N, C-alpha and C positions, 0 to 999 in steps of 0.2 A: 884514776881520773879525778882531778880536783874540781870542786864545785863551789860556786858562790853561796854562802849562807845567807838566806833571805832574811830581811829585817822582820817580816811578819812571822817568821818561824818562832821568834821569841814570844809571840802572842798566843801561840797554840799550845794546847796541852796534849802531849803525845803519850800513848800507852801502847807499848809493843808487847802484846801478850798472847799466848795461846791458852789452852784450857789449864795448863799447868801453872800459868801466871808466874814465869820467871821474872827476875828483876828487870831485865832489859836495859840495864845501865851500861854505859860505855866502859870498856876496859882500857888497857894501855895500848899504845900503838899510834901511828901517825894519822890514821883515819883519812877521811875525804873531805872534811869541813875546813873552811878557811874563814878568817875574820871578814865581816862585811866592810864594804867601802865606808870609811868614816864620815863621808859627806852625805851618805844616803839618809833619807828621813821619811817618816810617816807623815803624809800630808793631811789625811782625813780618815776617820774611822767611825763606824756605827755598827754595834753588834746586834741591835734589835731584840735583845733579851730582856729589856725592861720597858719596851714600848717602841713606837715608831720614831721616837726622838724628834729631831727637827725636820723630818720629812713630812710632806703634806700630800693629801690625796686629791687627784684631779679626775673628776668624772668626765670622760671624753664623750662617750655614747652609752647611756644607760638604758635606752629603750623604755620599756615599761617596768624595769626592775627598780625597786625602791629600797633595797637593802644595802648594807655596806659590802664592799668588795675587799679592799685592803684594810686589814685590822690586826690587832694584837690580842692574843689570848693569854692572860696572866697565868692561867692554869696549865698552859703548855708553852711556857716562855722559851724553852730551848729551841722551838721551831721558828722563832723570830717573827718577822713580818709575814703575814699569810694573806694570800689573795684567793678568793673563791666566790662563785655566785650560786645560783640555784638552778636546778634542772629546768630546761625549757626557755631560759633567758639568754639572749645574745647581748653582751656588754663589752665595752672597752674602758678600762680604768687604769690610771697611772699612779705610781708612787714616786713623788718628785723630791729630790734632795734640796737642801738649802744651797745658796750660792757658795761655791768652793773656789777659792782663789789660787790659780796656778800661775800667777803673774811672775813669780820668781823662780820658776822651774823650767828646765829644758826636757825633762822626762817625767812622765806620770803614767801609772798603770793601775787599773781597777781590778780587784778580785773579790770574790765572796763565796760563801757556801750556799748551796741551794738544793732543793728537792721538789719533785712534783709527782702527781698521780692523776688517775682518772682520764687519761687520754685514750679514747676508744678508736680514734682514727687520726691520721696525719702525723706530723712531727711536732716536737715541743716548740720549734721556731715558729710554727703557725699560730701559737697561742701566747708565747712569751717573748719579750725582747728588751733591748737596752737602747735608749736614745740619749743623745747629748746635745745640749744647747749652749752656745757661747754668746747669745745676744738677748739674755733675759727671758728666754722662753718663746721668742717669736718664731724661730726656725729650729728644727731638730734634725740631727743626723743619726742614722742607725749605726750601732756598733755590734759586731758579731760576738756571741758568747762561744768560745772555742770548745768547751767541754760540757757535754750533757751525759755524764757517767751515771745514769740512773735508769731505773726500770719504769716502764709505762704503767705497771699494775700495782706498785706499792712505793712508799716513800723511801728514799735512800739518799742521805745527805752526801754531797760531793762538792768538790771545788770547781769553780768556773773556769780556771785558767786565767792567764793575764789578758786583759782587754786594754790595748794601748790607747792612751789619751794624748799621745805626743802631738797630734794635729791641733790640740786645744791648749797646749802649754803657752804661757804668756798671757792667758786670758782668765776671765772668771766664768765658771761653767755651772750648769746644773745637769744632773743625771736623772733619767726617768726609767723606772721599771714598768714595762708595759704588759698588762694582762688583758687577754681577750677570751671570751667564751662564745659559743654558738648555741642555737636552740637544741642541737644534738650532742655537743661535746662541752662539758662544763668541768674543766680541770681545776686543780689546786696547785699553787706555786708558793714555796716558802723560801725566804731569804734570811741569812744570818751572816755575821762576821764580815761585814763589808770593810775593805780597806782601800785606800789610794796611796801608793808609795812611789818613790822615785826609782825603786828597784824593779827591773824586769826579771821575771822568773826564768831561771835557767833550767828548772825542773818543774814537772807538774806538781802542784802543791799537795795533791793527795798522796804523793809518794813519800814525802817528808824524810827521805833518807839522808838529805843534806844536813840533818840535825846531829848526825853522829860524828864525834871527834875520836872515836875508838870503836873497836868491834864489840858489840854487845855479847852478853853471856847467854845467848839463846841455845837451847839444848840441841837443836838440829844442826848447828854449825860444825863443820869440820875445822881443822887447823887452817887459819887464814894466813897464807904464806906471804901475800902481798896485799897489804891493807889498801893501797892506792887502787888496786884492781877490784876491790870488794865494794858492792853496792847493795842496798836494801830497799825494796819497794814495800810500802804499807798501803792499807786499804781501809775503807769503811765497810763494816759488816755488822748488820743488825744495829746500826746507829753507833757502834763503837769503832774506834780506830784500833786496828790490829796489824801485826806484821803479816805481810803477804808472802814474799819470798826474797831470798838473798842470792847473789850470784858472784862468781869471780870470773872476770872477762879476760880472755886470751886475745889481746889486740892483734898479734901477727896472724893468727888463724881466723879471726872474726867469728869466734864461737865462745860460749861460756864454758870454762873447764868444768864447772859444776854449778848446780842450782840446789839450794837447800830450803826446806819449808816444813811447817807443821801441817798436819792433816787430821781433821776431825769432822764430825757430822755437819756442822754449819757451813763448812767449805764445800761439801759435796752434795748436799741436798739440792735437787734440781729446782731452784726457784727461777732460773733464767736458762734460756736455750744457749747453745754454743753460739758465740758471736759470729763466727765465720766471716769476720771483717778482714780487710786487708791487713797484713802485718804492718805495723807502724814503728817509727823510730823510737828507741828507748831514750827518754829524756836525760838519762845519766851519761849517754855516750855522744861523742861528736858525730857529725855527718859522715866523716871518713871511717869511723869505727862502726857505724850502723850498717847492717846488711840491707841493701835496697832491693825490695821485692816487687816493685811496680812493673806492670806489663809482662812481657815474655822474657824469660831468662833461663839459664842453663839447668837450674834445679830440675825443672819438669822435663825438659828435652833430653836429659841424660838419665832419667828414671829415678830422680830423688824427690821425696816429699819435703816440705818445710816441717820437719819433725820437732814437736814440742819437747823440751826437757821437763818442765812442769806441765802436765797435760791440762788441756782445757777443762776436761771433766773433773779434775781435782780442784777446780775453782768455779763451780757452777752455782755457788750459793749467792752470788751477787753480780750485777752487770759490770761494776767497776773492776772487781778482781778477775772476772773472766776476760775482760779486755786486756788486762795486764799480761795475760799469757800469750797475747799476740804481739808483744814487743819483740823487736828483731833480736834482742839479746838472748831470747829464749829459743831461737831457731837454730837447727843444724841440718845440713843436707843428709837426709836419712833415706836409705833404699826403700822403695815403695812397699815391697812385700815384707820387709823387715818391720817397717813402721806399722803397717796394718795387720801384721801377723804376730810373731813371737813377742815383739816389744809391746804391742797392744795387750797381749795376754798377761804380761807381767804387770802392766799398769792397772789393769782391772783387778788383779790379785791384790795389789797394794791398796787400792780403794776398799776392797773387802776387808782387809786386815785392819783398816782404820776405823771401821764402823763400831759405834757403841753397841750395836746388836751383837758384836763379837767381844763385848766387855773391854773394848779399847778406850782409854781416855784420850790419848793423843798418840799418833804415829808420826815420828820424825823421819824425814826422808831427805837423802842426798842423791840426786841424779847427776851423773857426770858422763863425760866422753873423753876419749884418749885422742888428742890431736896435737901434732907438732909439725915442724917444717918438712918432714918426710912424707906427709899425707898428700894424696891427690887432691885437686881442688876443682871447684866449679865456680863460674862467675855469677855475680849478682847482676841486677839490672844496670848498674853503673859500671860494670866491667871489673869490679874488685874480686880478687881470688878468695874464696871461702873454703877452708879446709874440710875435707870429708873425713870424719872421725874413723879411726881404726876399730874402735870398740866402744861400748856403752856399759855403764854399771849403775846399780842402785844399792845404797846402804840404808837399811831401815831399822829404826829403834822403836819398840813398842812400850808405852807406859800404860800399865793397868793396875789400879789400886796400889800405887806406890812402888810397883815392881817393874823391872825392865827386862826385855829379851831383845835380841838383835838378829839380823840376817843380812847376808850380802849376796849379790848377783852380778855376774860378769859375762857379757855376751860379745863375741866378736861381731863386727859389723859385716855380716856375710849373708848374701841373698840366698844361699843354699840352705839356710836354717828353715826348716818347715814350721808352719804355724802350729802343727800338731805336736811338736817336740815338747815334752814335759819341762816346765820351768825348773823342776828339780835338777835337771842336767846342768844348770848354770848356777846353782846355789853353793854357797860356801860360808865359812865363818867370817865375821867382820875382820878378824885378825888376818886371815888369808887374803881378803879383799884389800886390806891395807898394804900387804906385801906386794900384791899384784899391781896396784895403782900408784904406790908411793904416797898415798894420802894417810892422814890420821883423822878418823871419824869421831864425832861426838865428844869433842875435847872437854866439854863441860860436865861430863859424867864424873862422879867421884872415882878416884883411882881404883879402889877395891872393887867397885861395881863394874867399872869398865873392863877390868881384867877378866872377870867372870863372864860378862855378857859377850865380849868380843871373841872369847875362846870357843863358845858353843857352836856346834854344827847345826844349822837350822833344820836339816833333814831329820835330826833326832828329836825335834820338838814338835809335838802333835799340833800345836796352834797353827803353824804355817801350812799344815796339810800338804806337804810336798811328797807326793806319791810317785 
């Protein structure tokens, strides 16, 4: 799947790293990036890292509050423009842009990074908003912020998504960031990296996968046989951009053949609850390629769960990364008792192996399914046929103090497998798993290390505790 490379991507610094900090540089191959439209252009930008720039503060309703709401703190410049009041005060205060000339444009889209905290009740939209004026500030129109990929209890920078300004092209406009507090709820909102561009995002900007022109050298990656089917999601974790997970999508079957990801404590420490939100479209895929899960459909009526390939619990360290596990590219029709039984047992074991309490630095995981044209299917909400995999597997590679060990697991997708079955029954060497699946795992391991690691039977290594 080819994607448009967004103009603003060149403005962003991307670091795709796990704890092992591999280079993350693109290798050879056709990749999924294409050149931007040569007529596209950046119309306006303000990063707010050196002050409020040409923006002005408009006190709309300050009540008895006499302090500043919108401000810039040079000691915390990376947080950009910051809005907050004091407990007990209800205020409304706007941060207003200078006049921005859209006279010569037919397309314009606003995006920015933002974070918030201290919302004890309600939704972020109750306290924060965007307004646009095209008549010198006499009248203002609300514009919806599409993405609030942040937690209510702590700051986590995230992208806003594209906010279309097409209705205002051909005019001169102003933009206002609206902040409100109440006597009970006094939140904080932070804004950085504002851009207005003629490009409309075809991807969520927090994914940043469209920056790749080749497959990176990440340790978790298996051999990527079709670079056009390969996609990589990235995320914000503890204020750093890190790789989240990669996948190779099987378009005819509407499932990912495999999902690969690094796993370590920051990803699994429960800072957020499972989102339990509706599965949403993956921005890398077209509507026809996405599994539609709205309303009632055959997964549930025929006894299948929407089974995660990368589990939600493997990405509980941040709201954004947890929501990514609910992209439809990560779903497969999985038998209910299999998903909640033996497969869940294996997932929990994998998380345990990844823990620093077990002296693991990073666990690299490939989760995959076996699906082809001979598989039975169930229909999604739109009536598209989704393959029911014949089997599932996991390949895991443990890095601890510079040394690697590996293990493979292969399970037939069979409702007769009892949850009490020892996972030892499904264990095998990575070499045997490669022979069974036709895959080549962990291709970025040095050859001599790979030969040794892949040959070892995990049952014989006490670390895996396969009894």
